[in-house]
C-alpha positions in Angstrom: 118.3 97.4 97.6 116.1 98.1 94.6 113.1 100.4 94.7 110.1 99.5 92.5 107.3 101.9 92.0 103.8 100.4 91.5 101.3 102.9 90.0 97.7 102.0 90.8 95.7 103.1 87.8 92.9 100.6 87.8 89.9 102.8 88.6 87.1 103.8 86.4 87.0 107.3 87.7 83.2 107.7 87.6 83.3 110.5 90.2 85.6 112.6 88.1 83.1 112.8 85.2 84.2 113.2 81.5 83.0 109.7 80.7 86.4 108.1 81.0 88.9 106.9 83.6 90.7 109.9 85.2 94.1 108.4 84.5 93.5 109.1 80.8 92.3 112.6 81.3 94.4 115.4 79.9 96.1 117.9 82.2 96.7 121.6 81.2 100.2 120.7 79.8 98.6 118.2 77.4 99.8 115.1 79.1 97.5 112.5 80.6 97.3 111.9 84.4 99.0 108.6 83.9 101.9 110.1 81.9 102.4 112.8 84.5 102.4 110.3 87.3 104.9 107.9 85.7 107.2 110.7 84.7 107.3 111.8 88.4 109.0 108.5 89.3 111.2 108.1 86.3 114.9 108.1 87.2 114.2 108.1 90.9 113.4 104.3 91.3 114.9 101.2 89.6 111.7 100.2 87.8 108.1 101.0 87.4 104.9 99.0 86.8 101.4 100.2 86.2 98.3 98.3 87.5 95.3 99.0 85.3 91.8 97.6 84.5 92.1 94.7 82.0 89.8 96.6 79.6 92.3 99.4 79.5 95.5 97.5 79.3 96.1 98.1 75.7 95.3 101.8 76.0 97.7 102.0 78.9 100.5 100.4 76.9 99.9 102.9 74.1 100.2 105.8 76.4 103.4 104.5 77.9 104.7 104.5 74.3 107.3 101.8 74.5 108.7 102.7 77.9 110.2 99.8 79.8 107.3 99.6 82.2 105.3 96.5 83.1 101.5 96.5 82.9 99.5 94.4 85.4 95.8 93.7 85.5 94.1 95.2 88.5 91.2 93.9 90.6 87.7 95.2 91.5 89.0 96.8 94.8 92.1 98.8 95.4 93.5 96.2 97.7 93.1 93.6 95.0 95.1 95.7 92.6 97.9 96.1 95.2 97.9 92.3 95.8 98.1 91.5 92.1 101.2 93.7 91.8 102.8 92.2 94.9 102.3 88.7 93.5 103.7 89.8 90.1 107.0 91.0 91.6 110.0 88.7 91.9 110.7 87.0 95.1 114.0 88.9 95.6 114.0 91.3 98.6 113.1 94.7 97.2 111.3 97.8 98.3 107.9 98.5 96.7 106.5 102.0 96.5 102.7 101.8 96.0 101.3 105.1 94.6 97.8 106.2 93.5 97.9 107.4 89.9 95.3 109.9 90.9 98.1 111.8 92.7 100.1 112.8 89.6 101.8 115.8 91.2 103.9 113.9 93.8 107.2 115.7 94.0 110.8 114.5 93.6 111.4 115.5 97.2 108.6 113.2 98.5 109.8 110.2 96.4 113.4 110.7 97.4 112.5 111.0 101.1 110.5 107.8 100.9 113.4 106.0 99.3 115.8 107.3 102.0 113.4 106.3 104.8 113.3 102.7 103.3 117.0 102.4 104.1 116.2 102.2 107.8 112.5 101.4 107.9 110.4 98.5 106.5 107.2 100.4 106.2 106.9 104.1 105.2 103.9 106.3 104.4 103.4 109.9 103.4 101.0 112.3 105.3 100.2 115.9 106.0 99.0 117.5 109.2 95.3 118.1 109.6 94.5 121.8 109.7 90.7 121.7 110.1 88.8 120.9 113.2 87.6 117.3 113.1 84.1 116.1 114.2 83.2 112.6 115.2 79.5 112.4 114.1 76.5 110.0 114.2 73.1 110.6 112.8 73.9 114.1 111.8 75.1 115.1 115.3 78.6 115.9 116.7 79.5 113.2 119.2 83.2 114.2 119.8 85.7 116.8 118.8 89.1 115.0 118.9 92.4 116.9 119.1 93.5 117.5 115.6 97.2 117.5 116.4 97.0 113.8 116.8 95.7 113.3 113.2 97.3 113.4 109.8 95.9 113.0 106.3 97.3 110.0 104.4 98.9 110.4 101.0 100.9 108.1 98.8 103.4 106.6 98.0 103.2 104.0 100.8 106.3 101.9 100.7 107.4 98.6 102.2 109.9 95.7 102.0 108.2 93.4 99.6 108.4 90.5 102.0 106.6 92.5 104.7 103.7 93.7 102.6 103.3 90.3 101.0 103.1 88.7 104.5 100.5 91.3 105.6 98.3 90.6 102.6 98.6 86.8 103.1 97.3 87.3 106.6 94.6 89.6 105.4 93.4 87.0 102.9 92.9 84.5 105.7 90.6 86.9 107.5 87.1 85.3 107.8 85.5 88.7 107.8 87.2 89.7 104.5 89.8 92.2 103.7 88.8 95.6 105.2 91.3 98.4 104.6 91.3 101.5 102.5 95.0 101.5 101.8 98.2 99.4 102.1 99.2 100.9 105.4 95.8 99.9 106.7 96.6 96.3 105.8 99.9 96.4 107.6 98.6 98.1 110.7 95.6 95.7 111.0 97.4 92.4 110.4 100.9 93.3 111.6 100.1 95.7 114.4 103.6 95.5 115.9 105.1 96.9 112.7 106.2 100.6 113.0 105.2 102.8 110.0 107.5 105.8 109.5 105.9 109.0 108.3 107.4 111.2 105.5 106.0 114.7 105.4 103.8 115.1 102.4 102.7 118.2 100.5 99.4 119.8 99.7 100.2 119.7 96.0 100.3 115.9 96.3 96.5 116.0 96.2 94.2 113.3 94.9 92.2 114.0 91.8 88.8 112.7 92.6 86.0 115.0 91.4 85.6 117.0 88.2 86.3 120.2 90.1 89.8 118.9 91.0 90.7 119.0 87.3 89.7 122.6 87.0 
């Protein structure tokens, strides 16, 4: 079964500073965040597509520099960008790996482990154990200290059979309260709660570039 990587690069990156989207920021090796992220998947999946803001579509194509990579217009919210990509993919049964461009240092090991897990699972995510104590809080006060061993921090890629994630989004779009999820596994867990989601062990280096300090 084919594995298709969808790189979500549709954000404006205002929290990262520098006056431009973080996917276009240069890393110490002189490559952009987008180039680094795409290169991580090259050769490990059957095809790649990038979801970007319509205003930056041409710039994205220029950075990709003739690579055989599709460019898809994103939406205002993250889930809309994922949904646009899901709709753009062919109806054939494939696996789709949805990855945040803001995590450009995803390793070959993680990608390969996700692809292997997809051979026996229809939904796969990447996560790392929580090492800090967690507080549940309200109005500036600690209300509960849950056992941290039951929690993990989510990373990407999050991967699915295309038919599964498409069905989950179709159900989400029928929700009278609107789509409410911060990632694609959240969509699956909320609208297909019986579906198991297998966890691949992530890495601390697979961090998300969010603030200007992260680039330092």
